N, C-alpha and C positions, 0 to 999 in steps of 0.2 A: 397480500405485497410483500416484495421483499424488502428489508430494511437491516440498515447496515449498524453498528455500534463501532465503534472504537474509544477503543481506551490504554493505557500505557504512557503517556506523554510525562511531561515534567520540565521540571529545572534541572540541568548536567552540566555539570564541568567541563572545559574542554577535551578530549579525550578518552571521555565517558562515555557509554551503552545504553543505551534503552531499547526495549522492546515493543512493537505496536503491535495490537490484535483488533482483530475484524470480525467481530460478529452477526450473525445471521441467525437469530430465534427464531425457529420451526423451522426453519429452512434447511435444504442439503444444498452445499456447493457444489457438488457435483458436475453441474453441467454453467457451472458460472467461470467465467474466468475474473481475474481479480486482476484490480492495478490499484498503485498506488501515489496520491500526485501531495502536494506540500504546495502553499501560499503564504507567504514572507508579504508587510502590509507595505504597499506601494508599487506590489511586485505581483510579474502576471501568475496566474498559476502555473505551475512546473510538470511535470511529469518525472518520477522517482525511482519505477518501477515495475512490473504487468509480469501475469507469469500465466502461462496457458489453464484451457478449461482441464485439460489432461495432459501426461508424460511432463510437467514440467518446465516445460520451455519458459526461458525467461530473456528479459532484456533489463541494462540497467539506464539512466541516465549517467553523460560520463562523468560528472560530478559524487558520484555516491560507488561508483567499479569499485570494488575492492573491497569497500566498508558496512553497503550493506545487503542483505539477503531478504530476498522475498520467500516466502512459503503459501505451501496451502494444503491443508488438512482436511481430509474430505470427512474423514470421520465423526471431527469433531464441528462439524461447520464453521471451522475459521480460516483467517489470513492472517500473515503475522508479516511481518518488518522489521528484522533484526538491524539494527545502526548499530558499529563500532565506532570509534576513532572521529567521534563525531566533537564541530568546529563549529565554530561562533557563526559560519552563513549557515549553516545547516537550520537555522530558529526557524518557524514558520507553524502552522499551524497543516496537519498534518489528512488527507481524506484516503479510506480507502472509497473504491469505484467495483462496482461488479455489473457484467451483460451476460446473457445467458447464452450459449451460443450451441447449435446443430453439431453434428458430428462430423458434418467437414470442414467445421471449424475447430475444432477442438485441440489442435496444436498451433492454435496459432497466438501469439503475445499482442494483444492491441496496446499501441503507448499513447494514442489520440484519446485524449479526455471524451473528444464527439461522440467515440465510441460505446460508451457506457453508460446505458441508463436507471444504474440506483448506486446514488451516495450516500455516505454517514455524516454523521452532522460537526467531525471533526474533532483531533487533539492536540493541542500545544506541546511546542518541542520548546524546548530554551536551554539554550547552548550558552553559556558563560560563567564567568568566573567571580 
C-alpha cells in the first residue's frame, strides 16, 4: 500500500521560506494526483494546493497564492511544496495526500480532501519570531 512521508517542516521567522517534501518509498507517483493540506489547532483542515497527475495543472488556496508553489517529480517519486514569505497564520501541521487517477482524469487537480485515498503523517510548520 502506498505510504507517504512528509519532511521539511520546522520553525521559521515571518518572511522566511521552507520546502516541504512528500516521498512515496517504493512507489511511482506517475499515476497519482497530489494535494497538500494543513490543520492548525482548533481549526478545520484546509486545502493548500493540488497538482494533477499529468501536465502540472495546479490550484492554490487564495491565502497562499503567489507565495506557495506545488510540484511533483515523477522521476524522484516525490511531491514538494515550496513556501515563501511565510506568515504566522501559516502555522499548522501540513499533510500531503495522493489519489490514483486514470487517463481520463489525468489533468484534474483535486482540492477536496475527500478525493484522496492516501495521507502522510504530517509535518509541523511554525512561523514565529
